[in-house]
C-alpha positions in Angstrom: -15.4 -19.6 115.1 -14.5 -21.0 111.6 -11.1 -21.7 112.6 -12.0 -23.4 115.9 -14.6 -25.6 113.9 -11.5 -26.6 111.5 -9.4 -27.3 114.6 -12.3 -29.6 116.2 -12.7 -31.2 112.7 -9.1 -32.0 112.2 -8.9 -33.4 115.9 -12.0 -35.4 115.4 -10.5 -37.0 112.3 -7.6 -38.3 114.4 -5.1 -37.2 111.6 -3.1 -35.1 113.9 0.0 -36.6 115.6 0.5 -36.0 119.4 2.5 -32.7 119.0 0.1 -31.4 116.5 -2.8 -32.3 118.5 -1.7 -30.6 121.7 -0.9 -27.7 119.5 -4.3 -27.5 118.0 -5.8 -27.8 121.5 -3.9 -24.9 122.9 -4.9 -22.7 119.7 -8.7 -23.8 120.4 -8.5 -23.0 123.9 -7.0 -19.4 122.9 -9.8 -18.9 120.6 -12.4 -20.1 123.0 -11.2 -17.3 125.3 -11.3 -14.9 122.4 -14.9 -15.8 121.7 -15.9 -15.7 125.5 -14.5 -12.1 125.8 -16.2 -10.9 122.5 -19.4 -12.4 123.8 -19.2 -10.6 127.1 -18.6 -7.4 125.3 -21.7 -8.0 123.1 -23.7 -8.9 126.2 -22.9 -5.5 127.9 -23.8 -3.6 124.9 -27.2 -5.1 124.8 -27.8 -4.4 128.4 -26.9 -0.9 127.7 -29.1 -0.7 124.5 -32.0 -2.7 126.3 -31.7 0.1 129.2 -30.9 -2.4 132.0 -27.7 -0.5 133.0 -28.8 2.9 132.2 -32.0 2.8 134.4 -30.4 3.3 137.7 -28.3 5.9 136.3 -31.3 7.7 134.8 -33.2 7.7 138.1 -29.7 9.2 139.8 -29.9 11.9 137.4 -33.3 12.8 138.2 -32.8 12.9 141.7 -29.6 15.1 141.1 -31.8 17.5 138.9 -34.4 17.8 141.9 -31.6 18.8 144.5 -30.4 21.5 142.2 
């Protein structure tokens, strides 16, 4: 995030040339994708910890135990 904020700040200043701006934009887009991937992984972990993902599995295990 810090690197992304630094890139945005440099681009907002207007001090970068065209080629440097394009390079910074590409790097920023890559960083955004990385952040989105990390956020999605954390979101999935929270769902597991919250039990939203495990509830259907636990219900199925109960049925399997009854059948045995």
